[in-house]
C-alpha positions as CSV (number, residue, x, y, z in Angstrom):
1,X,0.1,-0.2,-0.3
2,X,1.5,2.9,-0.8
3,X,3.1,5.9,1.5
4,X,1.5,9.2,1.8
5,X,4.8,10.4,2.6
6,X,6.5,12.2,-0.6
7,X,10.3,11.8,0.4
8,X,12.7,13.7,-1.3
9,X,16.1,11.8,-0.7
10,X,17.3,10.8,3.1
11,X,19.3,14.0,3.0
12,X,16.8,16.4,2.6
13,X,14.6,14.1,5.5
14,X,17.8,14.3,7.7
15,X,17.6,18.0,7.6
16,X,13.5,18.5,7.6
17,X,12.6,16.2,10.0
18,X,15.2,13.4,11.1
19,X,17.4,15.3,13.3
20,X,14.1,15.9,15.4
21,X,13.1,12.0,15.2
22,X,16.9,11.2,16.8
23,X,15.6,13.6,19.6
24,X,12.8,11.6,20.4
25,X,14.1,8.5,20.1
26,X,15.6,8.3,23.2
27,X,12.1,10.0,25.3
28,X,10.3,7.3,23.0
29,X,12.6,4.1,24.7
30,X,12.6,5.2,27.6
31,X,8.2,5.1,27.8
32,X,7.9,1.9,25.4
33,X,10.7,0.6,27.2
34,X,12.6,-2.5,25.6
35,X,13.0,-6.3,26.3
36,X,16.2,-7.5,28.3
37,X,16.9,-9.6,25.2
38,X,15.1,-10.9,22.3
39,X,13.9,-9.5,18.4
40,X,12.7,-6.4,17.9
41,X,11.0,-5.0,14.6
42,X,11.4,-0.6,13.7
43,X,8.0,-0.8,11.8
44,X,9.0,2.6,9.6
45,X,12.8,3.0,10.6
46,X,13.3,5.9,8.2
47,X,17.5,6.5,7.9
48,X,17.5,4.6,11.5
49,X,16.9,7.2,14.3
50,X,15.0,4.4,16.4
51,X,16.7,1.1,15.1
52,X,19.9,2.9,16.6
53,X,19.1,3.9,19.6
54,X,17.8,0.4,19.8
55,X,20.9,-0.9,19.2
56,X,22.4,0.7,22.3
57,X,20.6,-2.1,24.2
58,X,23.2,-5.1,23.9
59,X,20.8,-7.3,25.5
60,X,18.6,-7.6,21.7
61,X,19.6,-10.3,19.9
62,X,18.2,-9.1,16.2
63,X,17.3,-5.9,15.3
64,X,15.1,-5.5,12.2
65,X,14.3,-2.6,10.3
66,X,11.8,-1.5,7.5
67,X,10.6,1.2,5.9
68,X,9.0,2.2,2.4
69,X,11.4,4.2,0.8
70,X,14.4,2.6,-0.6
71,X,17.2,5.5,0.0
72,X,16.0,5.6,3.4
73,X,16.7,1.7,3.8
74,X,20.5,2.5,2.0
75,X,21.1,5.3,4.9
76,X,20.5,3.4,7.7
77,X,22.5,0.5,6.2
78,X,25.7,3.2,5.8
79,X,25.0,4.4,9.1
80,X,26.0,1.2,11.4
81,X,28.0,-2.0,10.9
82,X,26.2,-3.7,13.8
83,X,25.5,-7.3,12.3
84,X,22.2,-7.6,14.7
85,X,21.0,-4.8,12.5
86,X,19.2,-5.7,9.2
87,X,17.0,-3.8,7.2
88,X,15.0,-3.6,3.9
89,X,12.6,-1.9,1.6
90,X,9.1,-2.6,2.8
91,X,5.4,-1.5,4.0
92,X,3.9,-1.3,7.9
93,X,1.2,-2.6,6.4
94,X,2.3,-5.8,5.1
95,X,4.9,-6.7,7.1
96,X,7.2,-9.8,5.6
97,X,7.0,-11.5,9.5
98,X,5.6,-14.8,10.6
99,X,2.9,-14.9,13.1
100,X,4.4,-14.1,16.6
101,X,7.9,-13.4,15.8
102,X,9.0,-10.4,17.5
103,X,9.8,-9.7,21.5
104,X,8.9,-6.1,21.2
105,X,7.7,-3.4,17.5
106,X,8.1,0.1,17.5
107,X,7.0,2.5,14.9
108,X,8.2,6.3,15.3
109,X,6.6,9.4,13.5
110,X,4.9,6.7,10.7
111,X,1.3,5.6,11.9
112,X,-0.1,9.3,10.2
113,X,1.5,8.9,6.9
114,X,0.9,5.4,6.0
115,X,-2.4,4.7,4.1
116,X,-4.5,2.9,6.3
117,X,-3.5,2.9,10.5
118,X,-5.2,0.5,11.7
119,X,-4.4,-2.5,8.9
120,X,-0.4,-1.1,9.8
121,X,-1.3,-1.2,13.9
122,X,-3.1,-5.1,13.4
123,X,0.0,-6.1,11.3
124,X,2.4,-4.8,14.1
125,X,0.0,-6.9,17.1
126,X,0.3,-9.8,14.7
127,X,4.1,-10.2,14.3
128,X,4.6,-10.0,18.3
129,X,4.7,-12.8,20.8
130,X,1.6,-13.3,23.0
131,X,2.5,-10.8,25.9
132,X,5.0,-8.8,24.1
133,X,4.6,-4.4,23.4
134,X,4.2,-2.6,20.8
135,X,5.1,0.7,20.8
136,X,3.9,4.4,18.0
137,X,4.1,7.8,18.5
138,X,3.3,10.5,16.2
139,X,3.0,14.8,16.2
140,X,0.7,16.6,17.3
141,X,-1.0,18.7,14.8
142,X,-1.0,21.3,17.7
143,X,2.3,20.5,19.0
144,X,4.5,21.8,16.2
145,X,5.0,25.5,16.5
146,X,7.8,26.2,14.2
147,X,5.8,23.9,11.3
148,X,2.7,26.1,12.4
149,X,4.3,29.3,12.3
150,X,5.9,28.7,8.7
151,X,2.8,27.3,7.0
152,X,0.6,29.7,8.5
153,X,2.7,32.3,7.0
154,X,2.6,30.8,3.6
155,X,-0.9,30.6,3.5
156,X,-1.2,34.1,4.7
157,X,0.8,35.0,2.3
158,X,1.1,32.9,-0.9
159,X,-3.0,31.7,-0.8
160,X,-2.9,30.2,-4.0
161,X,0.1,27.7,-2.4
162,X,-2.6,25.3,-0.6
163,X,-2.7,22.1,-1.8
164,X,0.5,22.8,-3.6
165,X,2.7,21.2,-0.9
166,X,1.5,23.2,1.5
167,X,-0.6,21.2,3.9
168,X,-4.1,22.1,4.0
169,X,-5.1,20.8,7.8
170,X,-4.1,18.5,10.2
171,X,-3.4,14.8,9.5
172,X,-5.1,11.4,10.8
173,X,-4.0,10.3,14.4
174,X,-2.5,14.1,14.7
175,X,-5.3,14.5,17.4
176,X,-5.3,13.6,21.3
177,X,-6.7,9.9,21.7
178,X,-6.6,9.3,18.1
179,X,-3.6,7.1,18.3
180,X,-5.4,5.3,21.4
181,X,-8.0,4.2,19.5
182,X,-6.1,2.6,16.7
183,X,-4.2,0.0,19.2
184,X,-7.4,-0.2,20.8
185,X,-9.1,-1.6,17.7
186,X,-6.0,-3.6,16.5
187,X,-6.9,-5.6,20.1
188,X,-3.5,-4.0,22.4
189,X,-4.4,-4.6,26.1
190,X,-3.3,-2.4,28.7
191,X,-2.6,0.8,26.8
192,X,-1.0,3.5,27.8
193,X,-0.3,6.7,26.4
194,X,2.0,9.9,27.4
195,X,3.3,13.0,25.2
196,X,6.7,13.7,24.4
197,X,8.2,16.4,24.6
198,X,11.4,17.7,22.8
199,X,12.7,21.3,21.8
200,X,13.4,21.5,18.2
201,X,16.4,23.9,17.8
202,X,16.6,25.7,14.6
203,X,20.7,27.9,14.9
204,X,19.4,30.7,12.3
205,X,16.7,32.0,9.8
206,X,18.3,30.1,7.6
207,X,18.3,27.0,9.5
208,X,14.4,27.1,10.0
209,X,13.7,28.2,6.2
210,X,15.9,26.1,3.8
211,X,14.6,22.5,5.1
212,X,10.9,23.4,5.2
213,X,11.1,24.4,1.7
214,X,13.8,22.3,-0.6
215,X,13.3,19.1,2.4
216,X,10.6,16.6,2.6
217,X,7.5,17.1,0.2
218,X,6.8,19.3,-2.9
219,X,6.2,22.8,-1.3
220,X,9.8,23.3,-3.6
221,X,8.7,23.2,-6.6
222,X,5.7,25.6,-6.5
223,X,7.8,28.0,-4.7
224,X,10.5,27.8,-7.3
225,X,8.1,28.7,-9.9
226,X,7.1,31.9,-8.4
227,X,8.2,35.4,-10.0
228,X,11.6,36.3,-7.6
229,X,9.4,38.8,-6.2
230,X,6.3,37.2,-4.8
231,X,9.6,34.6,-3.9
232,X,11.1,37.3,-1.7
233,X,8.0,38.7,-0.5
234,X,7.1,35.3,1.4
235,X,10.8,34.7,2.3
236,X,11.0,38.3,4.4
237,X,7.6,37.5,5.5
238,X,8.8,34.1,7.6
239,X,12.3,35.6,8.2
240,X,10.0,38.2,10.4
241,X,7.5,36.0,11.5
242,X,10.3,33.7,13.4
243,X,11.7,37.1,14.4
244,X,9.0,37.3,15.9
245,X,8.8,40.5,14.3
246,X,12.1,41.9,15.5
247,X,15.4,41.4,17.0
248,X,18.7,39.7,15.4
249,X,19.1,36.5,13.7
250,X,19.6,33.7,15.6
251,X,18.7,30.8,17.2
252,X,15.4,30.0,18.3
253,X,13.6,27.0,19.9
254,X,10.2,25.7,20.1
255,X,8.6,23.2,22.3
256,X,7.2,19.8,20.4
257,X,5.2,17.1,21.5
258,X,4.2,14.1,20.0
259,X,1.6,11.4,20.9
260,X,3.2,8.5,22.0
261,X,1.1,4.5,23.4
262,X,2.1,1.0,24.1
263,X,0.1,-2.0,24.4
264,X,0.5,-5.0,25.1
265,X,-0.1,-8.6,22.4
């Protein structure tokens, strides 16, 4: 089944989102927990933020990783020589593993991009051993102020951009309680949920601006097609928003949060 995530290569992912998924991986694992030993799965591994965090657990005997984007899988393979890590291209809605295979299954910042989150959760449940845990996290639509600042400004200055690489509204699962409901429908029990908070730190306006224009998605094509005067106007408006209306360019931090759930098969 196709993904709704528009990928533009591992490097673009790293600058626009990978750095934040790396920051989120540690609190996510603190909440989810890792078994003392056994075989685990990173379902929707991206470029490997969570996979590499799992590799810090020496008792794990095998760490499987799967992602829809082949270039993300290749990037993960290039980032580790740990013999326990095995990465492959595949679909989290149709996991290529036997029933009751894993001692834990994780999905970090994935389920709000898959075409059928309920099916993906059922697949996570299917491949778990009885009594094993699964955990997932997705960004909250209201919990990403830097992204809201960027896209709300774009829509205000360039209304025609809506639907042309600019999010028109929140994604499924990005409101409170929705991820828990998916886990309940998949048959998990003992479900717990929390919010995971990180700070998205930007070194400068350029660090804030460039990854969003030329990172994931299709907005770059729309932006590059604008007349220069409109490109300049949009950039100036975004810089004013980043600087909160004044002051010198420099670092800014935005407290951001994701919803996380865990449950038992």
